[in-house]
NUGUDREN-751101 format. One record per residue (C-alpha): residue in three letters; y, x, z. Coordinates in nm, 2 decimals, always signed. Last residue first. Example, Ala and Ser with C-alpha at 12.3 -4.5 7.8 and 13.67 -1.06 7.14 Angstrom:
BEGIN
<rec code="SER" py="-0.11" px="+1.37" pz="+0.71"/>
<rec code="ALA" py="-0.45" px="+1.23" pz="+0.78"/>
This chain:
BEGIN
<rec code="VAL" py="+3.59" px="+8.20" pz="+11.79"/>
<rec code="LYS" py="+3.86" px="+7.94" pz="+11.72"/>
<rec code="ILE" py="+4.01" px="+8.01" pz="+12.07"/>
<rec code="ALA" py="+4.03" px="+8.38" pz="+12.00"/>
<rec code="GLU" py="+4.20" px="+8.31" pz="+11.67"/>
<rec code="SER" py="+4.46" px="+8.09" pz="+11.85"/>
<rec code="THR" py="+4.52" px="+8.37" pz="+12.10"/>
<rec code="GLN" py="+4.56" px="+8.63" pz="+11.83"/>
<rec code="ASN" py="+4.81" px="+8.42" pz="+11.65"/>
<rec code="SER" py="+5.01" px="+8.35" pz="+11.97"/>
<rec code="THR" py="+5.02" px="+8.73" pz="+12.04"/>
<rec code="VAL" py="+5.13" px="+8.81" pz="+11.68"/>
<rec code="ARG" py="+5.40" px="+8.54" pz="+11.70"/>
<rec code="ALA" py="+5.55" px="+8.65" pz="+12.03"/>
<rec code="ARG" py="+5.53" px="+9.02" pz="+11.94"/>
<rec code="PHE" py="+5.70" px="+8.95" pz="+11.61"/>
<rec code="ASP" py="+6.00" px="+8.79" pz="+11.78"/>
<rec code="ASN" py="+6.02" px="+9.07" pz="+12.04"/>
<rec code="ILE" py="+5.99" px="+9.33" pz="+11.76"/>
<rec code="THR" py="+6.28" px="+9.18" pz="+11.57"/>
<rec code="MET" py="+6.51" px="+9.17" pz="+11.88"/>
<rec code="GLU" py="+6.42" px="+9.53" pz="+11.96"/>
<rec code="LEU" py="+6.46" px="+9.63" pz="+11.60"/>
<rec code="GLY" py="+6.82" px="+9.49" pz="+11.59"/>
<rec code="GLU" py="+6.92" px="+9.69" pz="+11.89"/>
<rec code="GLN" py="+6.77" px="+10.02" pz="+11.76"/>
<rec code="LEU" py="+6.92" px="+9.96" pz="+11.41"/>
<rec code="PRO" py="+7.28" px="+9.91" pz="+11.53"/>
<rec code="ILE" py="+7.43" px="+9.56" pz="+11.51"/>
<rec code="THR" py="+7.79" px="+9.54" pz="+11.39"/>
<rec code="PRO" py="+7.77" px="+9.54" pz="+11.01"/>
<rec code="GLU" py="+8.09" px="+9.54" pz="+10.81"/>
<rec code="TRP" py="+8.32" px="+9.27" pz="+10.69"/>
<rec code="GLY" py="+8.70" px="+9.24" pz="+10.64"/>
<rec code="LEU" py="+8.61" px="+9.04" pz="+10.33"/>
<rec code="LEU" py="+8.81" px="+9.22" pz="+10.06"/>
<rec code="GLU" py="+8.86" px="+9.57" pz="+10.21"/>
<rec code="LYS" py="+8.53" px="+9.60" pz="+10.41"/>
<rec code="ALA" py="+8.32" px="+9.42" pz="+10.15"/>
<rec code="ARG" py="+8.47" px="+9.64" pz="+9.87"/>
<rec code="THR" py="+8.41" px="+9.96" pz="+10.07"/>
<rec code="ILE" py="+8.05" px="+9.86" pz="+10.13"/>
<rec code="ASP" py="+7.88" px="+10.15" pz="+9.93"/>
<rec code="PRO" py="+7.52" px="+10.04" pz="+9.99"/>
<rec code="GLN" py="+7.23" px="+10.29" pz="+10.04"/>
<rec code="ARG" py="+6.90" px="+10.31" pz="+9.86"/>
<rec code="ARG" py="+6.72" px="+10.63" pz="+9.77"/>
<rec code="ARG" py="+6.38" px="+10.70" pz="+9.61"/>
<rec code="PRO" py="+6.34" px="+10.36" pz="+9.46"/>
<rec code="ASP" py="+5.97" px="+10.24" pz="+9.42"/>
<rec code="ASP" py="+5.91" px="+10.22" pz="+9.04"/>
<rec code="GLN" py="+5.53" px="+10.22" pz="+9.08"/>
<rec code="PRO" py="+5.40" px="+10.22" pz="+9.44"/>
<rec code="LEU" py="+5.39" px="+10.55" pz="+9.63"/>
<rec code="SER" py="+5.04" px="+10.68" pz="+9.73"/>
<rec code="GLN" py="+4.94" px="+10.65" pz="+10.10"/>
<rec code="PHE" py="+5.04" px="+10.84" pz="+10.41"/>
<rec code="GLN" py="+4.89" px="+10.74" pz="+10.75"/>
<rec code="ILE" py="+5.08" px="+10.75" pz="+11.08"/>
<rec code="ASP" py="+4.87" px="+10.72" pz="+11.39"/>
<rec code="ALA" py="+4.97" px="+10.51" pz="+11.69"/>
<rec code="ASP" py="+5.00" px="+10.68" pz="+12.03"/>
<rec code="PRO" py="+5.37" px="+10.60" pz="+12.07"/>
<rec code="ASN" py="+5.29" px="+10.23" pz="+12.04"/>
<rec code="ILE" py="+5.58" px="+9.98" pz="+12.04"/>
<rec code="MET" py="+5.93" px="+10.15" pz="+12.06"/>
<rec code="ASN" py="+5.81" px="+10.51" pz="+11.98"/>
<rec code="GLN" py="+5.61" px="+10.39" pz="+11.67"/>
<rec code="ILE" py="+5.90" px="+10.18" pz="+11.56"/>
<rec code="THR" py="+6.13" px="+10.48" pz="+11.57"/>
<rec code="GLN" py="+5.87" px="+10.70" pz="+11.41"/>
<rec code="ALA" py="+5.82" px="+10.45" pz="+11.12"/>
<rec code="LEU" py="+6.19" px="+10.43" pz="+11.06"/>
<rec code="GLN" py="+6.23" px="+10.81" pz="+11.06"/>
<rec code="LEU" py="+5.94" px="+10.83" pz="+10.81"/>
<rec code="ILE" py="+6.10" px="+10.57" pz="+10.59"/>
<rec code="THR" py="+6.41" px="+10.78" pz="+10.57"/>
<rec code="TYR" py="+6.72" px="+10.63" pz="+10.72"/>
<rec code="GLU" py="+7.07" px="+10.55" pz="+10.58"/>
<rec code="GLY" py="+7.33" px="+10.36" pz="+10.78"/>
<rec code="PRO" py="+7.54" px="+10.18" pz="+10.51"/>
<rec code="ASN" py="+7.42" px="+9.84" pz="+10.64"/>
<rec code="GLY" py="+7.42" px="+9.58" pz="+10.36"/>
<rec code="LEU" py="+7.63" px="+9.34" pz="+10.16"/>
<rec code="ASN" py="+7.74" px="+9.47" pz="+9.83"/>
<rec code="ILE" py="+8.00" px="+9.25" pz="+9.66"/>
<rec code="PRO" py="+7.98" px="+9.11" pz="+9.30"/>
<rec code="GLY" py="+8.22" px="+8.97" pz="+9.36"/>
<rec code="ILE" py="+8.41" px="+8.64" pz="+9.32"/>
<rec code="HIS" py="+8.68" px="+8.70" pz="+9.58"/>
<rec code="ASP" py="+8.88" px="+8.43" pz="+9.74"/>
<rec code="GLY" py="+8.70" px="+8.38" pz="+10.07"/>
<rec code="ASN" py="+8.47" px="+8.10" pz="+10.19"/>
<rec code="MET" py="+8.15" px="+8.21" pz="+10.02"/>
<rec code="LEU" py="+8.22" px="+8.58" pz="+10.07"/>
<rec code="ARG" py="+8.29" px="+8.53" pz="+10.44"/>
<rec code="MET" py="+7.98" px="+8.31" pz="+10.48"/>
<rec code="LEU" py="+7.75" px="+8.57" pz="+10.30"/>
<rec code="GLY" py="+7.89" px="+8.85" pz="+10.52"/>
<rec code="GLU" py="+7.83" px="+8.66" pz="+10.84"/>
<rec code="VAL" py="+7.47" px="+8.59" pz="+10.72"/>
<rec code="LEU" py="+7.42" px="+8.96" pz="+10.66"/>
<rec code="ASP" py="+7.53" px="+9.06" pz="+11.01"/>
<rec code="SER" py="+7.30" px="+8.79" pz="+11.16"/>
<rec code="VAL" py="+7.01" px="+8.93" pz="+10.95"/>
<rec code="TYR" py="+7.03" px="+9.29" pz="+11.07"/>
<rec code="CYS" py="+7.10" px="+9.53" pz="+10.79"/>
<rec code="PHE" py="+6.86" px="+9.82" pz="+10.71"/>
<rec code="SER" py="+6.95" px="+10.10" pz="+10.47"/>
<rec code="ARG" py="+6.66" px="+10.27" pz="+10.29"/>
<rec code="THR" py="+6.55" px="+10.63" pz="+10.22"/>
<rec code="GLN" py="+6.26" px="+10.79" pz="+10.05"/>
<rec code="SER" py="+6.13" px="+11.09" pz="+10.25"/>
<rec code="GLY" py="+5.83" px="+10.91" pz="+10.37"/>
<rec code="ASP" py="+5.58" px="+11.13" pz="+10.19"/>
<rec code="GLY" py="+5.47" px="+10.85" pz="+9.95"/>
<rec code="TYR" py="+5.39" px="+10.51" pz="+10.11"/>
<rec code="ILE" py="+5.39" px="+10.51" pz="+10.49"/>
<rec code="THR" py="+5.13" px="+10.31" pz="+10.67"/>
<rec code="LEU" py="+5.13" px="+10.29" pz="+11.05"/>
<rec code="PRO" py="+4.78" px="+10.31" pz="+11.19"/>
<rec code="LYS" py="+4.66" px="+9.99" pz="+11.36"/>
<rec code="ASN" py="+4.72" px="+9.90" pz="+11.73"/>
<rec code="LEU" py="+4.79" px="+9.54" pz="+11.64"/>
<rec code="LEU" py="+5.15" px="+9.57" pz="+11.76"/>
<rec code="ALA" py="+5.20" px="+9.89" pz="+11.57"/>
<rec code="GLN" py="+5.07" px="+9.74" pz="+11.24"/>
<rec code="VAL" py="+5.28" px="+9.43" pz="+11.28"/>
<rec code="ILE" py="+5.60" px="+9.64" pz="+11.34"/>
<rec code="LEU" py="+5.53" px="+9.88" pz="+11.05"/>
<rec code="ASN" py="+5.46" px="+9.61" pz="+10.79"/>
<rec code="SER" py="+5.75" px="+9.39" pz="+10.91"/>
<rec code="VAL" py="+6.00" px="+9.68" pz="+10.87"/>
<rec code="VAL" py="+5.85" px="+9.81" pz="+10.54"/>
<rec code="ARG" py="+5.83" px="+9.48" pz="+10.35"/>
<rec code="GLY" py="+5.48" px="+9.36" pz="+10.27"/>
<rec code="ASP" py="+5.56" px="+8.99" pz="+10.34"/>
<rec code="ASN" py="+5.25" px="+8.95" pz="+10.57"/>
<rec code="GLU" py="+5.42" px="+8.89" pz="+10.91"/>
<rec code="LEU" py="+5.69" px="+8.69" pz="+10.74"/>
<rec code="MET" py="+6.04" px="+8.77" pz="+10.86"/>
<rec code="ARG" py="+6.15" px="+8.51" pz="+11.12"/>
<rec code="PRO" py="+6.34" px="+8.75" pz="+11.35"/>
<rec code="GLY" py="+6.52" px="+9.04" pz="+11.18"/>
<rec code="TYR" py="+6.55" px="+9.25" pz="+10.87"/>
<rec code="THR" py="+6.77" px="+9.29" pz="+10.56"/>
<rec code="ASN" py="+6.74" px="+9.55" pz="+10.29"/>
<rec code="PHE" py="+7.04" px="+9.53" pz="+10.06"/>
<rec code="ILE" py="+7.20" px="+9.20" pz="+9.94"/>
<rec code="ARG" py="+7.42" px="+9.20" pz="+9.63"/>
<rec code="ALA" py="+7.64" px="+8.89" pz="+9.68"/>
<rec code="VAL" py="+7.79" px="+8.70" pz="+9.39"/>
<rec code="ARG" py="+8.04" px="+8.42" pz="+9.43"/>
<rec code="ILE" py="+8.11" px="+8.15" pz="+9.17"/>
<rec code="ASP" py="+8.35" px="+7.87" pz="+9.10"/>
<rec code="VAL" py="+8.23" px="+7.72" pz="+8.77"/>
<rec code="ASP" py="+8.50" px="+7.75" pz="+8.50"/>
<rec code="ASN" py="+8.26" px="+7.64" pz="+8.23"/>
<rec code="GLN" py="+8.26" px="+7.94" pz="+7.99"/>
<rec code="ARG" py="+8.38" px="+8.22" pz="+8.22"/>
<rec code="HIS" py="+8.22" px="+8.10" pz="+8.54"/>
<rec code="TYR" py="+7.91" px="+7.98" pz="+8.37"/>
<rec code="ASP" py="+7.88" px="+8.32" pz="+8.20"/>
<rec code="PHE" py="+7.94" px="+8.50" pz="+8.53"/>
<rec code="ALA" py="+7.66" px="+8.30" pz="+8.70"/>
<rec code="LEU" py="+7.42" px="+8.34" pz="+8.41"/>
<rec code="THR" py="+7.47" px="+8.72" pz="+8.40"/>
<rec code="GLU" py="+7.41" px="+8.74" pz="+8.77"/>
<rec code="ALA" py="+7.09" px="+8.54" pz="+8.73"/>
<rec code="VAL" py="+6.99" px="+8.77" pz="+8.44"/>
<rec code="ARG" py="+7.03" px="+9.07" pz="+8.68"/>
<rec code="LYS" py="+6.83" px="+8.89" pz="+8.94"/>
<rec code="GLY" py="+6.54" px="+8.83" pz="+8.70"/>
<rec code="GLU" py="+6.56" px="+9.19" pz="+8.58"/>
<rec code="ASP" py="+6.50" px="+9.32" pz="+8.93"/>
<rec code="TYR" py="+6.25" px="+9.04" pz="+9.03"/>
<rec code="CYS" py="+6.02" px="+9.02" pz="+8.73"/>
<rec code="SER" py="+6.11" px="+9.39" pz="+8.68"/>
<rec code="ARG" py="+5.91" px="+9.51" pz="+8.98"/>
<rec code="ILE" py="+5.59" px="+9.57" pz="+8.79"/>
<rec code="GLY" py="+5.77" px="+9.76" pz="+8.52"/>
<rec code="ILE" py="+5.89" px="+9.64" pz="+8.18"/>
<rec code="THR" py="+6.26" px="+9.66" pz="+8.23"/>
<rec code="ASN" py="+6.25" px="+9.98" pz="+8.43"/>
<rec code="VAL" py="+6.59" px="+9.96" pz="+8.61"/>
<rec code="ASN" py="+6.85" px="+10.23" pz="+8.64"/>
<rec code="GLY" py="+7.17" px="+10.06" pz="+8.76"/>
<rec code="ARG" py="+7.51" px="+9.95" pz="+8.63"/>
<rec code="TYR" py="+7.72" px="+10.12" pz="+8.90"/>
<rec code="GLU" py="+8.05" px="+9.94" pz="+8.94"/>
<rec code="GLU" py="+7.93" px="+9.76" pz="+9.26"/>
<rec code="PRO" py="+7.90" px="+10.10" pz="+9.44"/>
<rec code="GLN" py="+7.56" px="+10.26" pz="+9.51"/>
<rec code="PRO" py="+7.55" px="+10.55" pz="+9.76"/>
<rec code="HIS" py="+7.44" px="+10.75" pz="+9.57"/>
<rec code="VAL" py="+7.43" px="+10.73" pz="+9.19"/>
<rec code="ASP" py="+7.11" px="+10.79" pz="+8.99"/>
<rec code="PRO" py="+6.96" px="+10.47" pz="+9.14"/>
<rec code="ASP" py="+6.60" px="+10.36" pz="+9.12"/>
<rec code="GLY" py="+6.68" px="+10.00" pz="+9.03"/>
<rec code="TYR" py="+7.05" px="+9.91" pz="+9.08"/>
<rec code="VAL" py="+6.97" px="+9.54" pz="+9.03"/>
<rec code="GLU" py="+6.73" px="+9.58" pz="+9.33"/>
<rec code="SER" py="+7.04" px="+9.58" pz="+9.56"/>
<rec code="THR" py="+7.00" px="+9.20" pz="+9.53"/>
<rec code="SER" py="+7.16" px="+8.88" pz="+9.42"/>
<rec code="ALA" py="+7.21" px="+8.58" pz="+9.65"/>
<rec code="LEU" py="+7.42" px="+8.37" pz="+9.42"/>
<rec code="LEU" py="+7.70" px="+8.17" pz="+9.58"/>
<rec code="PHE" py="+7.81" px="+7.85" pz="+9.40"/>
<rec code="ARG" py="+8.13" px="+7.64" pz="+9.48"/>
<rec code="ALA" py="+8.06" px="+7.28" pz="+9.39"/>
<rec code="LYS" py="+8.23" px="+7.10" pz="+9.09"/>
<rec code="VAL" py="+7.96" px="+6.82" pz="+9.09"/>
<rec code="ARG" py="+7.84" px="+6.88" pz="+8.74"/>
<rec code="LYS" py="+7.91" px="+7.25" pz="+8.72"/>
<rec code="ALA" py="+7.74" px="+7.33" pz="+9.05"/>
<rec code="LEU" py="+7.44" px="+7.13" pz="+8.94"/>
<rec code="GLY" py="+7.42" px="+7.32" pz="+8.61"/>
<rec code="LEU" py="+7.45" px="+7.64" pz="+8.81"/>
<rec code="MET" py="+7.16" px="+7.53" pz="+9.03"/>
<rec code="ASN" py="+6.95" px="+7.45" pz="+8.72"/>
<rec code="LEU" py="+7.03" px="+7.77" pz="+8.55"/>
<rec code="THR" py="+6.95" px="+7.97" pz="+8.87"/>
<rec code="GLY" py="+6.61" px="+7.80" pz="+8.88"/>
<rec code="THR" py="+6.54" px="+7.87" pz="+8.51"/>
<rec code="VAL" py="+6.63" px="+8.24" pz="+8.54"/>
<rec code="ASN" py="+6.54" px="+8.36" pz="+8.89"/>
<rec code="THR" py="+6.27" px="+8.10" pz="+8.96"/>
<rec code="LYS" py="+6.13" px="+8.16" pz="+8.61"/>
<rec code="ILE" py="+6.13" px="+8.53" pz="+8.68"/>
<rec code="THR" py="+5.93" px="+8.48" pz="+9.00"/>
<rec code="LYS" py="+5.69" px="+8.23" pz="+8.85"/>
<rec code="VAL" py="+5.61" px="+8.48" pz="+8.57"/>
<rec code="PRO" py="+5.56" px="+8.75" pz="+8.84"/>
<rec code="ASN" py="+5.31" px="+8.55" pz="+9.05"/>
<rec code="PHE" py="+5.18" px="+8.79" pz="+9.32"/>
<rec code="GLN" py="+5.45" px="+9.04" pz="+9.22"/>
<rec code="TYR" py="+5.72" px="+8.83" pz="+9.39"/>
<rec code="HIS" py="+5.52" px="+8.79" pz="+9.71"/>
<rec code="VAL" py="+5.40" px="+9.15" pz="+9.77"/>
<rec code="PRO" py="+5.72" px="+9.29" pz="+9.64"/>
<rec code="SER" py="+5.94" px="+9.10" pz="+9.89"/>
<rec code="ALA" py="+6.22" px="+8.87" pz="+9.80"/>
<rec code="PRO" py="+6.05" px="+8.55" pz="+9.69"/>
<rec code="CYS" py="+6.33" px="+8.34" pz="+9.54"/>
<rec code="ALA" py="+6.56" px="+8.06" pz="+9.66"/>
<rec code="LEU" py="+6.88" px="+8.20" pz="+9.81"/>
<rec code="HIS" py="+7.14" px="+7.99" pz="+9.62"/>
<rec code="TYR" py="+7.41" px="+7.89" pz="+9.87"/>
<rec code="ILE" py="+7.56" px="+7.59" pz="+9.71"/>
<rec code="GLN" py="+7.89" px="+7.44" pz="+9.82"/>
<rec code="ASP" py="+8.05" px="+7.09" pz="+9.80"/>
<rec code="VAL" py="+7.74" px="+6.88" pz="+9.75"/>
<rec code="GLU" py="+7.62" px="+6.57" pz="+9.56"/>
<rec code="LEU" py="+7.26" px="+6.60" pz="+9.44"/>
<rec code="ARG" py="+7.07" px="+6.58" pz="+9.12"/>
<rec code="ILE" py="+6.76" px="+6.80" pz="+9.08"/>
<rec code="PRO" py="+6.62" px="+7.00" pz="+8.79"/>
<rec code="GLU" py="+6.28" px="+7.16" pz="+8.81"/>
<rec code="THR" py="+6.25" px="+7.55" pz="+8.84"/>
<rec code="ILE" py="+6.42" px="+7.47" pz="+9.17"/>
<rec code="ASP" py="+6.09" px="+7.36" pz="+9.33"/>
<rec code="HIS" py="+6.15" px="+7.08" pz="+9.58"/>
<rec code="ARG" py="+6.07" px="+6.98" pz="+9.93"/>
<rec code="ILE" py="+6.41" px="+6.84" pz="+10.05"/>
<rec code="LEU" py="+6.50" px="+6.88" pz="+10.42"/>
<rec code="GLU" py="+6.82" px="+6.70" pz="+10.54"/>
<rec code="PHE" py="+7.04" px="+6.79" pz="+10.84"/>
<rec code="TYR" py="+7.34" px="+6.60" pz="+10.97"/>
<rec code="PRO" py="+7.13" px="+6.34" pz="+11.14"/>
<rec code="ASN" py="+6.95" px="+6.60" pz="+11.34"/>
<rec code="ASP" py="+6.58" px="+6.52" pz="+11.38"/>
<rec code="MET" py="+6.46" px="+6.82" pz="+11.17"/>
<rec code="TRP" py="+6.71" px="+7.07" pz="+11.30"/>
<rec code="LYS" py="+6.49" px="+7.25" pz="+11.56"/>
<rec code="LEU" py="+6.21" px="+7.27" pz="+11.31"/>
<rec code="ILE" py="+6.41" px="+7.49" pz="+11.06"/>
<rec code="ASN" py="+6.21" px="+7.81" pz="+11.08"/>
<rec code="ARG" py="+5.89" px="+7.63" pz="+11.18"/>
<rec code="LYS" py="+5.89" px="+7.46" pz="+10.84"/>
<rec code="HIS" py="+5.81" px="+7.79" pz="+10.67"/>
<rec code="GLY" py="+5.95" px="+7.96" pz="+10.36"/>
<rec code="THR" py="+5.74" px="+8.19" pz="+10.14"/>
<rec code="TYR" py="+5.61" px="+7.93" pz="+9.88"/>
<rec code="PHE" py="+5.76" px="+7.65" pz="+10.09"/>
<rec code="ASN" py="+5.92" px="+7.47" pz="+9.79"/>
<rec code="ASP" py="+6.26" px="+7.47" pz="+9.96"/>
<rec code="LEU" py="+6.59" px="+7.28" pz="+9.96"/>
<rec code="CYS" py="+6.78" px="+7.25" pz="+10.29"/>
<rec code="LEU" py="+7.07" px="+7.01" pz="+10.28"/>
<rec code="VAL" py="+7.33" px="+7.07" pz="+10.54"/>
<rec code="ASP" py="+7.61" px="+6.84" pz="+10.66"/>
<rec code="HIS" py="+7.85" px="+7.08" pz="+10.83"/>
<rec code="GLY" py="+7.92" px="+7.10" pz="+11.21"/>
<rec code="GLN" py="+7.98" px="+7.47" pz="+11.25"/>
<rec code="GLU" py="+7.65" px="+7.50" pz="+11.45"/>
<rec code="MET" py="+7.48" px="+7.35" pz="+11.15"/>
<rec code="LEU" py="+7.62" px="+7.62" pz="+10.91"/>
<rec code="ARG" py="+7.52" px="+7.90" pz="+11.15"/>
<rec code="ASP" py="+7.16" px="+7.77" pz="+11.19"/>
<rec code="ILE" py="+7.14" px="+7.71" pz="+10.82"/>
<rec code="LEU" py="+7.23" px="+8.08" pz="+10.75"/>
<rec code="HIS" py="+6.95" px="+8.19" pz="+10.98"/>
<rec code="SER" py="+6.71" px="+7.95" pz="+10.80"/>
<rec code="GLY" py="+6.81" px="+8.09" pz="+10.46"/>
<rec code="ILE" py="+6.76" px="+8.45" pz="+10.56"/>
<rec code="PHE" py="+6.39" px="+8.42" pz="+10.65"/>
<rec code="GLY" py="+6.30" px="+8.12" pz="+10.44"/>
<rec code="ALA" py="+6.33" px="+7.74" pz="+10.51"/>
<rec code="GLY" py="+6.67" px="+7.73" pz="+10.33"/>
<rec code="GLY" py="+6.53" px="+7.87" pz="+10.00"/>
<rec code="THR" py="+6.81" px="+7.67" pz="+9.84"/>
<rec code="VAL" py="+7.09" px="+7.60" pz="+10.08"/>
<rec code="LEU" py="+7.31" px="+7.30" pz="+9.99"/>
<rec code="ILE" py="+7.63" px="+7.23" pz="+10.18"/>
<rec code="ARG" py="+7.81" px="+6.91" pz="+10.25"/>
<rec code="MET" py="+8.14" px="+7.01" pz="+10.41"/>
């Protein structure tokens, strides 16, 4: 098939492209390189079945494709809050443009939505039926509300124009190729530990998250895209850890002598986050397979290589 991946040079998008290329598809990677990086897709650049298009999805584009994986949008608070108007435009105008493309060429469309649609949840763990608790005017709403509108648009295009849609609600995902400066908890803690800096915890560390390794997530996305179920379907690892537990695990794996520093909690930071993946298990036959310790080892090795090479290049400059 001819498959478009928006945000394909990003963390999750590039891992998805690896799988699609290995299966022998024609892959179009569309990215504006706001948070994506060419190094993530470098190995495919000379492949005749791969095409890179530098484009911002807030502008329309005409292509011929069979499937669209719509992943384009900054997904970490540091990046999506840096330019909140751009973030919500990407989620709303960008999704409109991609749905319009899917409608014209009759492509199947998968929306990468997010667990952020549940906000700071009153229901735990979060099933797909839960409608969420989102602050519509808070500093995270450009992303939270943007993704909620993106879901609305997808279902309206499906009902009104018969567009073939799939909606995945992605929970915290980690793995190689995460940006060193993306501000997410796993990358923050790993980089701090590698650089012999104190590990930063916001709040008292009792807030919880669930961490899904990127290869597990990509498998879930592909099963959803190629299955018969529209969604929304939660994709995430139901293992629940406090942020303090995560910090201590990373501390022990990299630098047991590192200090842990506590700082004030950001506005609207969810207290608990854990997916109910019953629907994914029953409808997709999917559940995560990589335990946190194993996934962290692979992630740490990737970060260690990058942090070391960055330090070397800085030393050469000096």
